KEZAMAR-206912 format. One record per residue (C-alpha): residue number from 1; residue in one letter; chain; x, z, y. Coordinates in steps of 0.25 Angstrom, whole numbers, padded with zeros to 4 digits. Layout:
BEGIN
   seq   type   mol      px      pz      py
   NUM      A     A       X       Z       Y
...
This chain:
BEGIN
   seq   type   mol      px      pz      py
     1      M     A   -0035    0395    0032
     2      G     A   -0039    0396    0017
     3      K     A   -0034    0400    0004
     4      R     A   -0023    0390   -0002
     5      L     A   -0029    0383   -0014
     6      T     A   -0021    0380   -0026
     7      P     A   -0021    0365   -0029
     8      Q     A   -0030    0367   -0042
     9      Q     A   -0040    0375   -0033
    10      H     A   -0039    0364   -0022
    11      Q     A   -0042    0353   -0033
    12      D     A   -0054    0361   -0038
    13      M     A   -0060    0362   -0024
    14      L     A   -0057    0347   -0021
    15      E     A   -0064    0343   -0035
    16      T     A   -0076    0352   -0032
    17      S     A   -0078    0347   -0018
    18      L     A   -0077    0332   -0023
    19      R     A   -0087    0335   -0034
    20      N     A   -0096    0342   -0024
    21      V     A   -0095    0330   -0015
    22      R     A   -0098    0320   -0026
    23      Q     A   -0110    0328   -0030
    24      L     A   -0115    0327   -0015
    25      V     A   -0113    0311   -0015
    26      D     A   -0120    0310   -0028
    27      Q     A   -0132    0319   -0022
    28      I     A   -0132    0310   -0010
    29      E     A   -0132    0297   -0018
    30      A     A   -0143    0302   -0027
    31      D     A   -0152    0305   -0015
    32      E     A   -0149    0292   -0009
    33      A     A   -0153    0284   -0022
    34      S     A   -0166    0292   -0022
    35      S     A   -0168    0289   -0008
    36      R     A   -0166    0274   -0010
    37      K     A   -0176    0275   -0022
    38      E     A   -0187    0281   -0014
    39      Q     A   -0185    0271   -0003
    40      R     A   -0186    0260   -0014
    41      R     A   -0199    0266   -0019
    42      L     A   -0206    0268   -0005
    43      F     A   -0202    0254   -0001
    44      A     A   -0208    0248   -0015
    45      G     A   -0221    0256   -0012
    46      L     A   -0222    0251    0002
    47      A     A   -0220    0237   -0003
    48      V     A   -0231    0239   -0014
    49      A     A   -0240    0244   -0003
    50      A     A   -0237    0234    0007
    51      V     A   -0240    0223   -0004
    52      A     A   -0253    0230   -0009
    53      L     A   -0258    0231    0006
    54      V     A   -0255    0216    0008
    55      L     A   -0262    0212   -0005
    56      V     A   -0274    0221   -0001
    57      V     A   -0275    0215    0013
    58      T     A   -0274    0201    0007
    59      V     A   -0285    0203   -0003
    60      L     A   -0294    0208    0008
    61      V     A   -0291    0197    0017
    62      V     A   -0292    0186    0007
    63      R     A   -0304    0191   -0001
    64      K     A   -0317    0183    0002
    65      P     A   -0328    0194    0002
    66      E     A   -0339    0189   -0009
    67      G     A   -0354    0191   -0006
    68      T     A   -0353    0193    0008
    69      T     A   -0362    0181    0013
    70      M     A   -0369    0183    0025
    71      T     A   -0383    0176    0027
    72      I     A   -0388    0173    0040
    73      P     A   -0403    0172    0040
    74      A     A   -0409    0159    0047
    75      A     A   -0415    0161    0060
    76      P     A   -0430    0161    0060
    77      A     A   -0436    0148    0063
    78      A     A   -0441    0147    0077
    79      K     A   -0456    0146    0078
    80      T     A   -0461    0133    0084
    81      K     A   -0474    0132    0090
């Protein structure tokens, strides 16, 4: 199979393996935290954009246009004989 390890060598390999696993777990946790932060920013940006869109549409619908009066000229009087 393989070379027999002394108890100290076995302990050293075990500690090295555990450190490597811990580093991987730390890296995965950091990546997940970064991903959650990015998602929060994205949702906040979408919420701000949606509120801005609603405000613009509301202003355009509610606003009364000024100075757009329409004058209809009177029909010419019919001539009577």
